C-alpha positions in Angstrom: 119.2 116.6 121.7 122.1 118.8 120.4 123.3 122.1 120.7 123.0 125.0 118.5 119.8 123.8 116.9 116.2 125.1 117.4 113.6 122.9 119.6 111.2 123.0 116.4 113.7 121.3 114.3 115.1 118.6 116.1 111.9 118.3 117.1 110.7 117.5 113.5 113.3 115.7 112.8 113.0 112.9 116.0 109.0 113.2 114.4 109.4 112.0 111.3 112.6 109.3 112.1 109.0 108.1 114.2 106.7 108.9 112.1 108.6 106.6 108.9 108.8 103.3 111.2 105.3 103.3 112.9 104.1 104.3 109.1 103.5 100.4 108.5 101.9 100.0 112.1 99.7 103.4 111.3 98.3 101.9 108.1 97.8 98.8 109.9 95.4 100.2 112.4 94.1 103.3 109.6 92.9 100.6 106.7 90.4 98.8 109.4 89.4 101.2 111.2 87.5 102.7 107.1 87.8 99.0 106.0 89.9 99.6 102.5 94.0 99.7 102.5 94.0 103.2 100.0 91.5 105.0 102.5 93.8 104.4 105.3 96.9 105.0 103.9 94.7 108.8 103.2 94.0 108.7 107.0 98.0 108.1 107.1 99.3 110.2 105.2 96.7 113.2 106.3 98.2 112.8 110.0 101.5 113.1 109.8 100.7 116.1 107.6 98.7 117.2 110.6 101.7 116.3 113.6 103.8 117.8 111.3 102.3 121.4 110.7 101.8 120.9 114.7 105.2 119.9 115.8 106.2 123.8 116.4 103.2 123.8 119.0 103.5 120.7 120.5 103.9 120.5 124.3 107.4 118.1 125.3 105.3 114.9 125.1 106.2 111.3 127.2 104.7 109.1 124.6 105.3 110.5 121.0 104.2 107.0 119.9 100.4 107.5 121.5 99.9 110.7 120.2 101.3 109.6 116.6 98.7 107.1 116.5 95.6 109.1 118.6 96.2 111.9 115.2 95.7 109.5 112.7 92.5 108.3 115.5 90.7 111.5 115.6 92.0 111.8 111.5 89.9 108.6 110.9 86.6 109.3 112.7 86.0 112.3 111.3 86.1 111.2 108.0 83.9 108.2 108.9 81.6 110.2 110.7 81.4 112.6 107.2 80.0 109.5 106.1 77.7 108.4 108.1 79.8 104.9 109.1 80.0 105.3 112.5 77.7 103.0 115.1 76.7 103.4 118.4 75.7 99.8 120.7 75.9 100.0 124.7 78.9 98.1 126.1 78.0 95.2 127.8 79.3 94.2 131.6 83.3 93.9 130.7 84.3 89.8 130.7 87.6 88.7 131.5 90.5 89.1 128.6 94.2 87.6 128.8 96.4 90.5 128.3 99.7 88.7 129.4 103.3 87.9 127.9 102.2 84.7 127.0 98.3 84.4 126.2 96.8 81.1 125.9 95.9 79.8 122.9 92.6 81.0 122.8 93.2 84.3 122.5 96.1 83.5 120.5 93.6 82.0 117.5 91.7 84.8 118.4 94.6 87.4 117.1 95.1 85.2 113.9 92.1 85.1 112.8 91.6 89.6 113.1 95.3 88.9 111.8 94.2 87.3 109.0 90.5 88.4 108.4 90.4 90.5 104.9 90.5 94.2 105.8 86.9 95.5 104.4 85.2 93.1 107.2 85.6 95.5 109.9 83.9 97.7 109.1 80.6 95.8 109.8 82.1 96.3 113.7 80.4 99.4 115.2 83.2 101.6 115.9 84.7 100.7 119.7 85.1 97.3 118.7 86.6 98.0 116.0 89.4 100.4 117.2 90.2 98.1 120.7 89.9 95.0 118.8 92.9 96.2 116.0 94.6 97.3 118.2 95.5 94.9 120.3 94.5 91.4 118.2 96.2 93.0 115.2 98.9 95.9 116.7 99.3 93.8 119.7 98.5 96.7 121.8 98.8 96.5 126.2 95.0 97.3 127.5 95.6 99.5 129.4 97.5 101.7 126.4 94.3 101.1 123.8 92.2 102.2 126.9 94.3 105.4 127.0 94.7 106.1 123.6 90.5 105.3 122.9 90.2 107.3 126.3 88.0 104.3 127.7 87.7 102.9 130.9 90.1 99.3 131.3 86.8 97.4 131.5 85.2 99.4 128.5 88.1 98.5 126.7 86.9 94.3 127.5 83.8 94.4 126.5 84.4 95.8 123.3 87.2 94.0 122.8 85.0 90.4 123.9 82.1 92.0 122.0 84.4 92.3 118.9 85.9 88.8 118.8 82.5 87.8 118.6 81.0 89.2 115.9 84.3 88.8 114.0 83.3 85.4 114.4 80.4 85.1 112.8 81.6 87.9 110.1 84.1 85.2 109.0 81.3 82.4 109.2 79.0 84.3 106.9 81.7 85.4 104.9 81.0 85.0 100.7 83.8 84.7 97.9 84.8 88.3 96.9 82.7 88.8 93.2 85.6 87.1 89.8 87.7 89.1 88.6 86.7 92.0 85.7 88.2 93.3 82.9 89.7 95.8 82.1 88.8 99.2 81.5 90.3 100.6 77.9 91.6 103.2 79.5 93.8 101.3 81.5 94.5 98.8 79.1 95.6 101.4 77.0 98.0 102.9 79.4 99.4 99.1 81.0 99.7 98.5 77.0 102.1 101.7 76.4 103.9 101.0 80.0 105.2 97.2 79.2 106.7 99.1 75.4 108.1 101.1 76.9 106.5 104.0 75.1 107.1 106.9 77.0 106.4 109.5 74.6 102.8 108.2 74.1 102.5 107.9 78.3 103.4 111.2 78.3 100.7 112.5 75.8 97.4 111.4 78.1 98.5 113.5 80.8 95.6 116.4 81.6 97.5 119.6 81.5 96.6 120.3 85.3 97.4 116.6 86.1 99.1 115.6 89.9 101.2 112.8 91.4 101.0 111.3 94.8 103.7 108.9 95.6 103.2 109.2 99.9 106.4 110.0 101.3 107.0 113.0 98.4 105.4 116.1 98.0 103.4 116.2 95.6 104.0 116.9 91.9 101.4 119.3 89.4 101.7 119.9 86.2 102.3 117.6 82.9 105.7 119.2 82.0 106.5 117.9 85.9 104.6 114.7 86.5 105.7 113.6 82.9 109.6 113.4 84.3 107.9 110.6 87.0 108.4 108.0 83.7 111.5 108.9 83.7 112.3 106.5 86.9 110.0 103.8 85.4 112.5 104.1 82.5 115.7 103.2 84.3 114.1 99.8 85.4 113.7 97.4 82.7 112.1 94.4 84.4 109.2 96.1 86.0 106.1 94.7 84.6 102.6 96.5 85.0 99.1 94.2 84.5 95.3 95.8 85.6 93.7 94.7 88.9 91.4 95.2 90.9 91.5 95.8 94.9 88.4 96.8 97.0 85.9 97.2 93.8 88.4 99.6 92.6 90.4 99.3 89.5 94.2 99.8 89.7 97.1 98.8 88.3 99.9 96.2 90.0 103.5 96.4 89.5 106.3 93.5 89.5 109.0 94.6 89.6 109.9 90.6 87.9 107.1 89.9 85.0 108.5 86.5 86.5 107.2 87.4 90.2 104.3 85.2 91.1 102.9 88.3 93.3 103.7 92.5 93.1 105.1 94.8 95.2 103.3 97.6 94.4 100.3 99.0 93.5 99.1 101.9 91.1 96.2 104.4 90.3 94.8 106.4 88.1 91.9 109.3 87.9 90.8 110.5 84.1 89.3 113.2 82.6 87.8 113.7 78.9 90.5 110.7 77.9 93.2 112.0 79.8 95.6 110.9 83.1 94.0 113.8 85.4 95.9 112.1 88.6 98.0 109.1 89.5 98.6 107.7 92.9 102.1 106.0 93.2 102.4 103.5 95.5 105.7 102.7 95.4 107.5 103.8 98.4 104.6 103.2 100.7 104.6 99.1 99.5 102.5 97.9 103.0 99.2 99.1 101.5 98.7 95.8 100.3 99.7 93.5 103.3 96.8 91.9 103.5 94.5 93.5 101.3 93.1 91.0 98.7 94.3 92.1 94.7 93.0 90.2 92.4 94.4 90.5 88.3 92.2 90.9 85.5 91.3 88.1 83.1 93.4 89.3 80.8 96.5 90.2 82.7 98.6 87.2 81.2 98.4 84.5 84.8 94.9 83.9 84.0 92.9 86.4 86.3 94.0 84.4 89.2 93.9 86.0 92.6 96.6 87.3 94.6 96.9 87.5 98.1 99.4 89.7 100.7 99.2 89.0 103.7 101.1 91.1 107.0 
């Protein structure tokens, strides 16, 4: 650390830099814990806000990466408990689980299956199995570090991992195809049409007086005048094209940086009240959110409603 600056300021600067590097990994973990890429980003955003607020009083942390993961983990648990989604299951005797630098082919196959599993399916696993399996098979964390993070014994971690892998195979074997794409709502179809013809004044007129804009890494904007500035950014990008879509059962808007692109770069979603936009969530600056999620275009989106799957 350099001299002449308060320790808290230096710690905050270092934490911000680390958080930016870790943000995609934190999201991969939180999204699978929550079973939703959107809820996962909410967890990450809230967890980092809590970390930044606590940094001034934070003692020296030997492993700030693990500290951030623990904050995200605990925040996700708080939300899961509030939704009564937490499941308890007794632990069987530990089984031998490979944890080497060069895992065997069976180990690699299990990890590949976890990475390719739809995010929403992880919620069918009991919470400890879910956490251990994500940390090991998706993020490739060492078993000893997983045990420390989750406050479990190494044998418990191995048992949860073995059972989680077996259960995940059962879940994937019985999984059904996602529902077909649905037509967009009139409100979203109107918004998309106005955006694609660059009717910025018309879009501003749709904003509620108390509308809020959340862009994850930026301060929240409030009020129609301030949020209206949002459209000036897009007015400078002539090639951006929107299409109605569905993500995790939620109606969203897919954002293509060029109309000829086969996959969207990110999404945004809107909340409405009395025919006016009350909230905009724009994922322009956190594009990792849609990685690994199934994004299905609406049937009249100009691409025949073809499902778009982004992989990590």
